[in-house]
N, C-alpha and C positions, 0 to 999 in steps of 0.2 A: 504494500500499501504505500501511497505517496505520504512524505514527511510534510505536512502542511506547513509547518513553522519555517521548513527550509524554502519557501516557494518565495518569489518577489510578487509585488503586489499585481503585477500584469499577469504572472503565470497562475496565480490564485484565481485572478478575473477570468482566464481563458478556461481552466478547468472547470469552474463553476458553470461557463457557459455551455461547456461541452455536454455537461449533464443536465441542461436546461433550465438551469437556475440563472434569472439576470441580475446579477450584482448590482449595486449603486457605487458611488464613489468610495475607492478603497481609502480609508482615513485610519489615523492612529486608533480612535475610538470605534470603527467600525471594523478592522482587522479581524479581531478574535471572532466577532461574531461569524463572519465570512468564513475562517477556518473551521468552527464548530459546524457550519451548515454543509461544507465541503464534506467533512469526515461524514456526516449522517446521509448524504448523498452516494458515498462511496460505500458504506455499510449497506445500506437498503436503498436502492435507486426506487424514484417515484413509480407506481405502477399506471399502466395505461387508464386513461378515463373510460368509462363504459358509453358504448355507442347509444346516443339518444335518438329517437324515433323524429323524422322531421314533420314538419307543420303539416304537408299534405296526409300523413298517416293518422295526425290527431283529427283533424278535420273529417276524413272518413270514419272513423269512430264516433265522432260526436253525430254524424247524419246516420249511421246505424241505430244509434239510442234514440233518435228522434222519431224514427219509422214504427217502433214499437208500440 
């Protein structure tokens, strides 16, 4: 695993971006938060979001309910 404390600010931002997290400015006050976030993402990457039904399918379901 990557030693997050050894990464430069730029490298830390790049690693977070690769994992789908968009970090804000890297400041001394935010760096530890971003280091912790990177470790969390490396240990357990975020799962894919569930597929939602589109509005067309919802409209069709409402029409079926009305016809009863």
